[in-house]
N, C-alpha and C positions, 0 to 999 in steps of 0.2 A: 724051211730052207735059213742058213745065217748067212749075217753079212759077207764074209768074206766070200759062199756063192752067190749072195745077190750083185756083189759088186761087179766078179768074175763074169759070171752073165752077164749084164749090161755093157761092159768092157767086147766083151765077145762079140755084138756085135759092129757091124763094119764101119768104120768115122767113129765112133764115139767117144767123146773125149770127156776128163772128170776132173769137175771144178769145185772150189768152194765159194758159196754167195751166200749170203746171210746165213753164217756159222751152218750151213746145212752144204750135205756131200750135192752134188750135180751132175746128174749124166746128163749129154747134149749131142747132139748133133747138127750139125754148123752153127756152131753157139746156140744152135735150140734146146731150150729145154725138157726135156723127156721123161726123164724122174730128181725127187730129189727128193731126200731120208733127211730125218733129222738120228743125227747117229745118239745123239740123246734119248733124249726121248723111245726110238727107235721106228716112228712112225715114219709116213712117205706116203709122196702124191705123186700123183703123176695120169697124163689125161685119158679121159675113156670117149666112148662111141659115146651121143648123148642121148642116142639112145638104150644106149644102156644105165644110161645112170641111175634111171627111180629104182630099177631092181636091184642096183649093187648097194649107192644107200642105204634101202631097207634091210640089208644084211646086219647085222653085230658084229661093229669094228671097222666101218669102214660108215663115208658122213663127207658130204661136200668140201673140198679139199677151202680155209680160207683163203682170203687174195687170189683166189685165182678166177678164170673163169665161170662162171654162172655155167654151173649142170655140165660142165664140161671137164671136170677136172676133180679126184674124188681123192680123200683122205685116208691111210691105211692104218689100224693103230700100231700092229708090226708085222713083221713079215709072218708069224702064225695062221693069219686071220686068213688068210687065201691058201690052198696047196697048191705045190710049186710047181706044178704043169701050168696051174691057172694062170699063175703070177706070173712065169715067163709068159706067156700069151697075152695079159694084159702090155706087159712090157713094150713088148713085139709092138701090141694095138697103138700102144700114146707111140712108138717113134713114127710109125709110120702115118699117125696123124699129124707127126709135125712135122714128118717129112715133105705131104704134100704139098703143102706150103711153101715148097721150098720150086727154085725155077728147079722148071725139065734141067740144066746142067748140073748143077750142085745136086737134083736126082739124082742124078746118071754116078757120081760120083760115088753113091755110096748106095747103090744095089747090088 
C-alpha cells in the first residue's frame, strides 16, 4: 500500500476526517484520532486491541507507540510492514475501538 491508497482507505470509512497535528497527518472520527502518520518518515500509529499488543510488538517494524496509551497503541515503521489486507483490518479495528468510546448517539452517525 502506498500513501495515496492508505489515505483513500482511511477517508473511505464513514465520517472520517483528516487534519494535521504535531506535523503529522491524522485521521479522526468525531475529532478522536484513530490513525496518525508521519509523512516524512512514513511511520504511523494506530490503536490496537490490548490482547493483540504483545504479538504485534513482537514483529519486526512494530513497537509501542511513543506518547500514546501504553499497550493500546502501536507504531509501525512503514506501510510495507503489513500486508494490505491486514493493514486495512488494523485501521478498521483502530476506528472501532475509538468509536466504542463515543456516545451511542455519535456512534449511530458513523455506522
